[in-house]
ZATI-495782 format. One record per residue (C-alpha): x, z, y; residue in one letter. Coordinates in steps of 0.02 Angstrom, whole numbers, plus 32768, in hexadecimal, padded with zeros to 4 digits. Example, Ala and Ser with C-alpha at 12.3 -4.5 7.8 and 13.67 -1.06 7.14 Angstrom:
2
826781867F1FA 82AC81657FCBS 
% end
This chain:
775
8CBB5C8AB80EM 8C165C2CB81BK 8B9C5BDBB7A4K 8BAC5B25B770V 8B695AE8B817R 8C035B2EB86CL 8C805AD5B7FDL 8C8F5A27B843L 8CE759E0B7ADL 8C5A5A1DB740L 8BDD59CEB7B5S 8C305925B798V 8C0F592EB6DFG 8B615975B6F3L 8B2858F1B76FV 8B765864B70BL 8B1B58A9B675A 8A7258AFB6CEV 8A845801B71AV 8ABF57B4B677A 8A335805B617Y 89AE57CEB693D 89F1571CB698F 8A0456FEB5E0W 896C5760B5A4S 890056E9B60AS 89605654B5C6R 893B5674B50CR 88CC56F0B4ACP 89555700B428T 8A0756C4B41CT 89E3565CB381E 896855E1B3D0E 89E0555CB413H 8A0254A6B3F1I 8A9D5493B38BR 8AB953D5B385N 8A6B533CB3D3L 8AA252A0B376K 8A8951E6B394V 89DB51ACB361I 89E25186B2A7P 899950E5B261S 88FD513AB21DE 88C85176B2CAL 8868510BB349V 885E5103B407S 87B150FCB452Q 876550FAB4FFA 86BE512EB544S 86B5513CB600R 876E5130B5DDW 87A351A3B556H 884651ACB4F9W 886D5225B46BS 88EC524AB3E8Q 88B3529EB349S 88DB52BDB295S 887052D4B1FBA 8864538EB223E 8843539BB2DER 88505353B38BE 88FB5367B3DBK 88E65318B485I 885A52CAB4EAE 885A526EB591I 87BB524BB5F4F 87A851E5B693A 871251B9B700D 8758510AB719S 87F150A4B6F2F 88484FFFB715R 88C04FA7B69EQ 89324F16B6C6S 89404E91B642T 89FB4E89B65DK 8A224F43B645T 89F64FD4B5D5H 89C3503CB66BL 89165084B689F 88EC50BAB73AE 8876514CB723L 880651ACB79BE 87AE5251B77EG 8827527FB6F2V 8815530FB676E 8895532CB5ECL 888253A9B55FR 891253EAB4F3L 88CC5444B45AF 891C54D4B3FCN 892B54DDB33FK 887F5524B319N 882A54AEB391G 87C7553AB3E5K 88345546B481H 888854C6B4EFY 88EA54AEB58FD 88935443B611Q 88E453CCB691V 8877538FB723I 88AB5309B79FS 884E5295B818N 88BD5203B7E9A 893F51E0B764A 899B5153B70FR 899D514DB650F 8A2050E7B5F3D 89D750BFB549S 8A7D5081B508Q 8AE2511FB531T 8A48518DB529E 8A7151E4B5CCT 89FB5216B658L 8A3A5221B70AY 89DD5264B7A2S 8A265250B84FE 899E52B8B89FG 895D5367B884E 895553A6B7D1V 89015443B78ET 8939548AB6E6L 88C85510B698S 890E556EB603L 88B755B8B56CG 88045577B584L 87855592B4FAE 873454F7B4B0L 86905557B4A3T 869555DDB52AP 86445680B4F3R 865256D6B59DQ 86A756ACB642P 875A56E8B64EK 87ED56D2B6C4S 886D564FB695T 891B5625B6CFT 891E558AB73FK 89B15521B779I 89A654ADB812Y 8A255426B837S 8A3E536BB855S 8AB052E4B812G 8A8A5322B762V 8AC052C3B6C7T 8A6D52E8B61FL 8AB952A9B57CE 8A295297B500A 8A9F528EB46BR 8AF25334B491T 8A73538EB4FDG 8AF653A8B586V 8AC353B1B63EC 8B4853A6B6C5T 8B5453A0B782T 8BDD53B8B802D 8B6653DEB890R 8B235482B8D6P 8AB254D5B858T 8A395565B86DT 89F055DAB7EBY 89535645B7DFE 893956C8B75AF 88D15763B741N 890457DBB7CBG 89865770B820G 89D456CBB851S 8A7B5674B85FG 8ADD55DAB88CR 8B7C557BB862S 8BD054D6B886V 8BC5546DB7E8G 8B8054A1B73FA 8B915473B689F 8B08549BB60CY 8B165478B551D 8A6B549DB50AS 8A9E5476B457A 8B3054F0B456N 8AE45572B4C8G 8B6B5563B54DY 8B5A556BB60AL 8BE5555AB68AR 8BD55575B745M 8C685510B784N 8C975562B82AS 8C5F55D0B8BAN 8BEF5638B849V 8B7256ACB89CY 8AEF5719B845L 8A73578AB89CR 8A105814B847R 8977584BB8A8D 896D5905B8D5P 89485970B83DL 88E059E8B8A5A 888959E7B94DL 89065A06B9D8G 899F59E7B96CS 8A175957B995P 8A2658B7B92EP 8AB6589CB8B6I 8B255806B8D8E 8BAB57BAB867I 8C2D5738B89AF 8CA856DAB82AA 8D065636B81FQ 8CBD560AB774E 8C3A5648B6F9L 8C37561EB63FH 8BAC564FB5C7Y 8BC15634B50BR 8B1D565FB4B8E 8B58565AB400P 8BE956CFB429A 8B785738B499Q 8BFE5732B520L 8BF8571DB5DDV 8C9C56FDB63AD 8CB2570DB6F6L 8D5856C3B72DI 8DB556CCB7D1G 8D995741B865N 8D07579DB817V 8CB25807B89CR 8C1E587CB898L 8BC158BBB930K 8B315937B932E 8B0E597FB9DDG 8BA759E7BA0EN 8BF659D1B962R 8C6D5944B93EE 8CDA591BB8A7A 8D555892B87CN 8DA65851B7DCA 8E0857B6B7AFT 8D9E579AB712D 8D0B57E8B6B7A 8CD257D2B602N 8C24580AB5CBI 8C01581DB510Y 8B4B581FB4D6L 8AF5585DB439Q 8A485818B414H 8A3D57DBB4C6G 8A695885B511R 8B0C58B7B564V 8B7E5915B4EDH 8C295911B53FR 8C7758D7B5E3V 8D3158B5B5FAE 8D7C58AAB6A8L 8E28586EB6DFT 8E7C58B8B77AQ 8DDE5912B7B3P 8DD55967B85DQ 8D3F59C2B8A3G 8D115A09B94DL 8C785A6EB97FE 8C595AA6BA31Q 8BDC5B2FBA54Q 8BB65B91BAF1A 8C3B5C14BAC9E 8C9A5BCFBA33R 8D025B39B9FDV 8D215B1DB943V 8DA35AA2B904H 8DCF5A74B850L 8E5B5A02B815K 8E9C59D3B768A 8EF15945B70CA 8E6A593CB685Q 8DC55992B664A 8D47598CB5D5T 8C9459CDB5E4L 8C1E59F2B551W 8B5F59F6B560Y 8AD25A3BB4F7T 8A4459C9B4B8P 89E15A10B549G 8A5C59C3B5C6K 8AA75A6CB5F6L 8B615A86B608L 8BAB5AF9B582E 8C685AE1B58DK 8CEF5A95B5FCV 8DA65A7AB5CFV 8E1E5A43B658A 8ED45A1CB632R 8F7859FCB68CN 8F945A4DB736S 8EE45A91B747T 8EC05AEFB7E9R 8E215B3BB831L 8E145B81B8E2S 8D865BDAB93AS 8D975C05B9F3I 8D235C66BA65D 8D345CC6BB08N 8D745D63BAB2E 8DD05D2DBA15S 8E1F5CA2B9B0T 8E1D5C95B8F2V 8E965C20B899N 8E9E5C04B7DCA 8F145B92B77EW 8F5C5B67B6D3G 8F8E5AD6B665E 8EEF5AF3B600S 8E4C5B37B646L 8DB35B54B5D6E 8D0B5B8BB61CL 8C7B5BC5B5AEL 8BC75BCFB5ECY 8B285C2AB5BED 8AA05BA5B5B7T 89FA5BDFB5FFL 89825B5BB5BEQ 88E85BA7B60EK 893A5BAEB6B9E 898D5B05B69DG 8A3B5B3FB6CFE 8AE45B6DB689S 8B375C11B6BEV 8BF25C28B6AFL 8C185CB4B631S 8CCF5CA6B5FCK 8D6E5C50B635V 8E115C39B5D5D 8EAE5C03B632M 8F4B5BDBB5CFR 8FFE5B9FB5ECE 90445BD8B693N 8F995C1DB6BFA 8F715C85B757G 8EE75CCDB7C5I 8F065CFBB87AE 8E945D53B8F6T 8EC15D56B9AFI 8E5E5DCEBA1BS 8E675DBDBAD8T 8DEF5E16BB4FP 8DBE5DA6BBE0A 8E205DC7BC81T 8E2A5D83BD30E 8EC45D20BCFET 8E655CB9BC7DD 8E685BFDBC98K 8DE85B74BC7BR 8E235AD9BC1EI 8DD15A3FBBD2T 8DB75A42BB14V 8D6A599FBAD9G 8CE1597CBB57N 8CC25A2EBB92S 8D175AB9BBF0M 8D595B4FBB90K 8DA85BF3BBC5T 8E5E5C10BB97V 8E8C5CC7BBA7Q 8F295D0BBBF5D 8F925D34BB5BD 8FDD5DCFBBADH 8F5B5E3CBB54N 8F505DDABAB1Q 8F415E3BBA0ER 8F6A5DD7B971V 8F4B5E00B8B9H 8F9D5D81B845R 8F935D85B785V 90005D12B71CQ 900D5D00B65FS 90125C81B5D5E 8F5F5CB1B5A9W 8EDE5CFAB620I 8E2A5D1DB5EEH 8D9D5D38B66CL 8CEF5D7AB646T 8C5F5D6DB6C2M 8BDB5DF3B6D7R 8B425DC1B671S 8ADB5D3BB6CCR 8B2D5D65B772K 8BA85D0FB7E4Q 8C255D9FB7DBE 8CC05DC1B773I 8CB25E4FB6F7E 8D675E55B6BEF 8E075DEFB6AFI 8E845E0FB624E 8F2A5DC5B5EFT 8F385DA0B535L 8FF45D85B543A 907D5DDDB5A8P 90515DCBB65FG 907F5DF1B713T 90145E39B7A0L 904E5E2EB854E 8FF85E92B8DDM 903A5E67B98AT 90055E8FBA3BA 904F5E61BAE4N 90105EFDBB3DT 90985F7ABB6AT 90946014BAFCG 90325FC7BA6DQ 907A5FC2B9BEW 90AF5F1FB96EQ 90BF5F20B8B1R 90F55EB0B823R 90C25EE7B773M 90E95EA4B6C6T 90985EDBB623A 906E5E9CB575R 8FB35EA4B59BR 8F4D5EBEB63AM 8E925ED5B655R 8E425ED6B703M 8D8D5F10B71CH 8D2B5ED3B7B3Y 8C9A5F1AB814G 8C225ECBB890S 8C5C5E38B8F9K 8CEA5E1AB87EN 8D4D5EB1B8BBH 8DCB5EF3B83DM 8D9E5FA6B80DE 8E195FD4B783T 8EB25F8DB72DL 8EF35FBDB681L 8F9F5F84B645A 8FE25FA5B597L 908D5F90B549G 91395F8CB59FD 90F25FA3B64DV 916A5F89B6DEK 91395F9BB796V 91A05F6EB82FI 91565FBAB8CES 918F5FA4B981T 91455FE3BA23A 91745FE9BADAS 917860A3BB03Q 91B3610CBB95I 924D6167BB55R 92586222BB71E 930C6229BB35S 939C61B1BB59P 93CE61C2BAA3D 932D616DBA68L 934260B3BA50Q 92A5605DBA8FE 92C75FB5BA3FD 92EB5FFCB993E 925C5FD9B917P 920C605AB8A7L 92216025B7F2L 91B96077B76AS 91A6605FB6AEW 9128609EB62ES 90C76067B596Q 901E6072B5EDN 8FDA6065B69EL 8F316077B6F4E 8F09604BB7AAV 8E6C6070B810K 8E456008B8AAF 8DE26024B94AS 8D585FAFB986D 8DD95F5AB9F5S 8E435F2FB95DG 8ECF5FADB978E 8F126017B8EAA 8EE160CEB907T 8F106121B861K 8F9560ECB7E3I 8FB56143B73EK 9047611AB6CBQ 905F6173B626W 90C76175B588E 91846169B5A8D 91736161B665F 92126144B6CAR 92336117B77FF 92C360EDB7F2R 92CF60DAB8AEK 937B60C4B8FCA 93E26154B8B2T 934B61BEB87FR 930961B1B7CDE 9288620CB766G 922B6215B6C1S 9190626AB678A 91096253B5F7A 90906222B683Q 909461F4B73BA 900161F1B7B5D 90116192B85AF 8F9961C0B8E6D 8FAD6131B962M 8F3A617EB9E5E 8FA3621EB9EAL 904761C4B9C8G 90706236B935Q 90B56223B885I 909662ACB805Q 90FE62B3B766L 90B46318B6D8S 90F26359B630D 91AF6363B61EQ 91C66325B6CFA 92766305B70FR 92BC62C0B7B3V 937462A6B7DAW 93EF6250B84DD 94AC6253B865R 94AF6307B8A1T 9419635FB854S 93A16368B7C2S 92F763BEB7AEV 929663DFB70DH 91E56428B70CA 9139641FB6BDD 90FE63BDB756T 915C6370B7E9I 9109632FB888L 916262AEB8F7L 912E626CB9A1E 915261B6B9C8E 91BB6192BA62G 92026243BA64T 927B62ACB9FFE 91F4632DB9D8R 91F36368B923L 918063EEB8DDE 91926431B82BA 912664ABB7C9H 91386502B721G 91DB6529B6C7N 924564DFB751V 92FF64C6B734S 9372646AB7A9S 94266442B7D3T 946A641DB881H 951563DBB8ACQ 955563E5B95DR 95846337B99BN 963D6346B9CBV 96C962C8B9DBK 976262C7B96CI 97EE6339B9AAN 9778638DBA26Q 97A36443BA43E 973364BFB9EAT 96B46509BA63S 968365BFBA69Q 95D965EABA24G 9572664BB9A6F 958465B3B934F 961C6543B941T 96186486B952S 96826463B8B9T 96076491B831D 954C646FB819P 94CC64F6B83FI 945A651BB7ADL 93AA6560B7CAA 930A6590B771T 926165C6B7B7S 91A765B4B79FE 91946546B83AN 920B64E1B8A4F 91FD6482B949L 92806410B997S 925763CEBA44E 92C06399BAD9K 935D63EBBA96G 9306648EBA65I 930364C9B9AFL 927C654AB989H 927865A0B8DFY 91E26610B8BAE 91B56681B828G 923F66CAB7BCL 92BC6664B81EA 936F6664B7E0R 94086608B824L 94B8660EB7E0W 956265BCB7EFQ 95EF65F6B781R 95E766B4B787E 958166BDB828N 94C666D2B812R 942B66F0B87DV 93836728B838E 92E5674BB89DA 922D6726B8A9H 925066A8B935N 92F26650B95FI 930265D7B9F1I 939C656DBA13I 93A56516BABCD 94286491BAA2Q 9424645BBB58N 943F650ABB9DA 94AE6539BB09K 944A65D6BAE7Q 9400662CBA4DL 937166A8BA52N 93296707B9BFA 9292677AB9BCR 924767EEB93AG 92AE6850B8BBN 935167F9B8E7V 93DB6804B864R 948667B4B881T 952967ADB821T 95C96784B881I 967D676DB84CR 96EE67E9B8A6P 978B67B6B902G 983067B8B8A1D 98516869B86AT 98F968BEB85FE 991768C9B7A4T 99A968AEB731N 993B686CB6A6D 993E67B0B6C2I 98CF678FB62BT 983C67F7B667S 97B567B1B6D8E 977E681BB76CP 96D96873B752S 96456828B7ADL 95E56877B83CI 95286889B83CQ 94CA689BB8E0V 940E68B9B8DFN 938C68CDB969A 92DE6899B99FE 9323680CBA0BS 93C167A7BA23L 93F9673CBAB7S 949766D5BAA7Y 94ED666BBB2DD 956D65F0BAEBE 95C165D9BB95E 95F16690BB9FT 95F866AFBAE5G 958D674CBAFCK 95066781BA80A 94906808BABFT 94276870BA44Y 939B68D9BA8AQ 9320695DBA4AK 935A69C6B9B8Q 9401696DB9B2A 946F6993B91DE 9523695DB8F2L 95616979B840I 960D6959B7F8R 964669A6B755D 96226A61B769N 960A6A59B827L 95606A51B87BT 95446A44B937V 94946A65B979L 945D6A48BA2DS 93D969FEBA9DD 94436962BABAE 94DD6915BA6DI 953F6887BABCE 95C06827BA58G 964167A8BA8EV 965C6718BA15L 96EB669DBA11D 971B6609B9A2G 97C36601B94FT 9836656DB936V 97FA655FB882S 9748654CB8BFG 970B65F9B88AA 96A2665DB906L 96D06715B918E 969567B1B974L 972067E4B9ECQ 96D1687FBA38I 962768D6BA42A 95D96947BAC7F 954C69C2BAA7A 94E26A0ABB34R 945D6A90BB3CG 94486B1FBAC1G 94E26AF0BA5DV 94FB6B41B9B6R 95836B18B937I 95856B4AB881V 96176B3CB809R 95EB6B60B755T 96596B95B6C7S 96646B43B61DG 95D46BB1B5DFM 95666B6EB66EN 95786C10B6CAK 958C6C1AB786N 96466C38B79BE 96426C29B859R 95BB6C12B8DCQ 95D06BE7B993G 95616BE9BA2CF 95706B9CBAD8G 95206B2FBB5CT 958E6A97BB3AT 96066A5CBAB6A 968669D2BAA0Q 96B76993B9F4Y 9752692BB9CEN 973F68E1B920P 97EE6896B920T 9848693DB938E 97B5699BB8EBN 979D6A20B971W 97056A5AB9D3I 97016AAABA7EE 96756B21BAAFL 964E6B50BB62T 95D06BCFBBA2G 95B36C70BBFCL 96016CA2BB8CP 961E6C30BAF6A 96216C8FBA52R 96666C75B9A4L 96386CECB917R 968B6CF5B86DS 963E6D1FB7C6E 967D6DD1B7CBD 96286DF1B871G 96BC6DDBB8E6R 968D6D83B987E 96F86D2ABA08T 96B76D0DBAB9R 96F76CABBB4EG 96CE6C28BBCFD 971F6BA5BB61R 97416BB4BAA9L 97A26B2CBA4BV 978A6B35B98FY 98056AD1B922H 97A36AB9B883L 98306A82B811D 989B6B19B842Q 980A6B93B859D 985D6BC3B8FFR 98076BF1B9A3I 984F6BDFBA54L 97F66C47BAD8V 97F66C21BB93D 979C6C9BBC06G 97D46C40BCA6K 97E16CEBBCFBG 97276CFCBD0FH 97066D68BC78Q 97746DCBBC05R 97896D79BB5CT 97866DE4BAC3Y 975B6DEDBA0AS 97006E7CB9B6Y 96AE6EAEB913R 95FA6EEAB92BP 95AF6F6EB8BEK 95276EFAB881S 95286E40B865R 94986E09B8CDQ 94866D5FB916T 944E6D55B9C9P 
% end
């Protein structure tokens, strides 16, 4: 936005105002000093001649006087051939008059008309007794007819004008001194001399000009054109309203303006425009209506503004003699658009008006477009820069860019406020009430499941955006009832923060993200655009459903594909098919459960790894029991680490491994279990192997050690509920101190029966020691 000098439409009104004021202020000292009526000479008046003199007067004052240096009169006509003619038309108070000078004229005493074929000079507003020299308006023409009765002067020939600070011309003129009316018939041209040294003159063109002094109105009709140096404006008609001889209001029809500077072209177009001026001839307000549009183009950007109604308010600086734009109101289908395009080698040069301008390659264009029924703009105090733009009705903001990878957004809200920094660069945006944002970007996809062309939709009650110097959004914050959706992924939170430079979205306070197969709740959730990466912190809870087809066979695994996996942890990370739970992590599905400090699920490799105080609960395979109403007891396996491979169905526990079922405990360095899914979808432990420093303990109902066993390895069958110990030798000891040894001992827990196999290497036996000491 520029000051008034940059608005071509405003220049039309201002220049018309200056020219009209200069012209008519030199024509009359006040608007009340004009001849109202010139009547036929009444009977009480006389005609007299001295050197040839003719006058018309009343009892109060002279009305008209004609002087001539010499004359000739034919006895057969009423015509007087005059030479050296001077005619005076007096105003009401008799102190001022209009003077007509001609070398030769013909006066018809019967019709009381004066006609001059040759050159005629008309001087307006002369003082009868001059107090000091002053400039007057003068009109030069030929073929002039003056009607003494009415005070009307007419000509259809070329006419020129001189007034204080300028000149003009027309073809044909009509001047009614009595009624204060002047008409320039056609081909009107007015020239205002430069207002300052080095500045260009102001030129005005029109088909007709009408001035009505009593109504204080100047009308320019037909092809009105203004030119001032590199500024040019056009209108079909212009109406200038005066107050006490000064311009008060200017009305323009179909105005168009163009200004060409070294690096900028400004164009303004409207159906109608009205301009208001202060008594000091400074512009204070402009109202343009019906299809108003303003454009400003330079080598780096284009600014377009439009609306059915456009109102501009100005700060008037009387001391500096200028008006500075302060506020703009745009209403009814209003909009402001900024197009930023850095110059490139592909830019083209085209002709705009009479000069060459650069048109940028639109491949890198960045566009910000605001639309609303009511847009208000405030300029920075006494500067040519925007301070802020706000919508005072529900509005839309579009931010588009043609560069690959840049975001393109469309936002709607009840109210929007945009703050600007230097060079009219948008710094911040605040949107309030029912905010909706549609964002799209061309990104390189890291996963084939991500849909590049799917937009990101977000909703909230409030939004704030921060922009870089280049006009790109760098930070976006949405808060209060935030929601988003992109393809099948959705989310919600109390607040969302978008970091466009890092390509991240952070959801805070009751954050939740979900899709067709999973859901994550946490205090905060961090998403990365263009990837499937999700990071959650604080009170994390999640569900994950394996994506399987209907009637697909149930796969083996620690968790089956038929039911969702539930999880909680302090932190969670999902990236490239890997799920990482950290801090009090817990996963469960039906009866099966995994707890650890860290749990990692590699969905691509179909593996699960847990580290740090691992605790698991597993459903055993179908047990041999006659009680169909009872559920089999669950198996707990604990260790410092767990590694599970879904392809093999093997779960390996290492470091202080422990298997517990009912009153049986198996301790060893490592425990390996084989898991399998059933037809019903349940996952069960089919068999378990223990290796290294194996120890088994079976307790009685009073929590006493009923039996203890020792070996190097062990195999546990939860379905048949037996355990096999091997060692050199393997040993089983009862509560009463009896001990059974052998290479392989099979202990049937339900029957409390032991099978001993020495394999011929060592004699098997049982004995009762004297003391019950554990090894």
